[in-house]
C-alpha positions as CSV (number, residue, x, y, z in Angstrom):
1,M,13.7,105.1,18.6
2,M,11.6,106.6,21.8
3,N,10.6,103.2,23.2
4,F,14.4,102.7,25.0
5,T,14.3,106.0,26.2
6,K,12.4,105.1,29.6
7,T,15.6,102.2,29.6
8,V,18.2,104.7,29.0
9,L,17.3,107.3,31.8
10,H,16.7,104.1,34.3
11,N,19.9,102.9,33.5
12,L,21.9,106.3,33.3
13,C,20.2,106.9,37.2
14,S,20.7,103.6,38.8
15,K,23.3,102.0,40.3
16,P,25.4,99.4,38.1
17,V,23.8,95.7,38.1
18,T,26.9,94.0,38.4
19,R,29.9,94.3,40.5
20,P,33.7,95.4,40.2
21,Y,35.6,92.0,40.4
22,P,38.8,92.5,41.1
23,Q,38.1,94.7,43.4
24,E,34.9,93.1,44.9
25,P,35.5,89.6,45.3
26,R,32.2,87.2,44.9
27,E,30.7,85.7,47.9
28,Y,29.9,82.1,47.5
29,P,26.7,80.8,49.3
30,Q,26.7,78.1,51.8
31,R,26.6,75.0,49.7
32,T,28.7,75.9,46.9
33,R,30.5,73.4,45.6
34,G,33.7,74.9,44.1
35,H,36.8,71.9,44.3
36,I,37.6,69.0,46.2
37,A,40.8,69.4,48.9
38,V,42.5,66.7,50.9
39,N,43.9,66.7,54.1
40,I,46.1,64.2,53.1
41,D,47.9,63.5,56.4
42,T,44.5,61.8,57.6
43,C,44.0,59.7,54.7
44,I,44.8,56.0,54.7
45,F,44.5,55.5,50.9
46,C,41.7,53.2,51.0
47,G,40.9,54.0,47.3
48,L,36.7,54.5,48.1
49,C,36.9,58.1,46.3
50,S,38.2,56.9,43.0
51,K,35.8,53.7,42.9
52,K,32.8,56.2,43.4
53,C,33.8,59.3,41.3
54,P,31.9,58.8,38.0
55,T,34.7,60.7,35.9
56,G,37.6,58.6,37.1
57,A,39.3,61.8,37.6
58,I,40.9,60.4,41.1
59,T,43.9,58.2,41.2
60,V,45.1,56.6,44.7
61,N,48.3,54.5,44.6
62,R,48.3,53.1,47.9
63,A,51.5,51.4,47.8
64,E,53.8,55.0,46.9
65,K,51.1,57.1,49.3
66,T,50.0,59.6,46.7
67,W,46.2,60.8,46.1
68,S,46.0,62.4,42.6
69,I,43.1,64.7,40.7
70,E,42.8,65.8,37.2
71,R,41.2,68.8,37.9
72,F,39.5,69.6,34.6
73,G,37.9,65.8,34.9
74,C,36.5,66.7,37.9
75,I,32.8,67.5,37.9
76,Q,32.5,68.7,41.7
77,C,29.7,66.3,42.2
78,G,30.6,65.5,45.8
79,S,30.5,61.5,45.2
80,C,33.8,61.4,46.8
81,V,33.3,63.5,49.7
82,E,30.1,61.4,50.5
83,N,32.1,58.4,50.6
84,C,35.5,59.1,52.3
85,H,35.2,57.1,55.8
86,N,38.0,59.5,57.6
87,K,36.6,62.9,56.0
88,S,40.1,63.6,54.5
89,L,37.8,65.0,51.6
90,S,36.1,68.3,51.6
91,M,34.6,70.8,49.1
92,M,36.0,74.1,49.0
93,Q,33.8,77.1,48.5
94,S,35.8,78.6,46.1
95,Y,36.8,77.5,42.4
96,T,40.3,76.6,41.0
97,Q,42.1,79.3,39.0
98,P,42.2,78.7,35.6
99,D,44.7,77.3,33.7
100,A,45.4,76.6,29.9
101,V,46.7,73.2,30.1
102,K,45.2,70.5,31.6
103,N,47.4,69.3,35.2
104,V,46.6,66.5,37.5
105,D,47.6,67.8,41.3
106,T,49.3,65.0,43.2
107,Y,49.8,65.1,47.1
108,T,51.9,62.8,49.1
109,Q,51.6,61.7,52.2
110,P,54.7,62.8,54.4
111,T,56.5,59.7,56.3
112,K,57.3,60.0,60.4
113,D,60.6,61.4,59.9
114,E,59.8,64.2,57.1
115,P,57.7,67.3,58.1
116,A,54.2,68.3,56.1
117,D,54.7,70.4,53.2
118,Q,52.1,73.1,53.7
């Protein structure tokens, strides 16, 4: 019983090891691979990112000018970002919000007449 006395006293007198999550959000390191972000205005819909994706999570439709990603299928390897010629893809340093259902994020390139949705 006395084996834990030193540990208990140390824990009572020291600061907590964990951080208060909702009040103090985590700061991610510089090289964190969070999630894929697309700049749809510069995308030329070549489909190279879709071909290089090892899980097939990215779908590019050149005719309809849409770019889709299945977030649950993406493994954040960065292969699509490395192979994008126009640098339309980037890795964000934050993670997507957890969700209970699998959904596909689809981005459509606006035509010249309509303004881009932000």
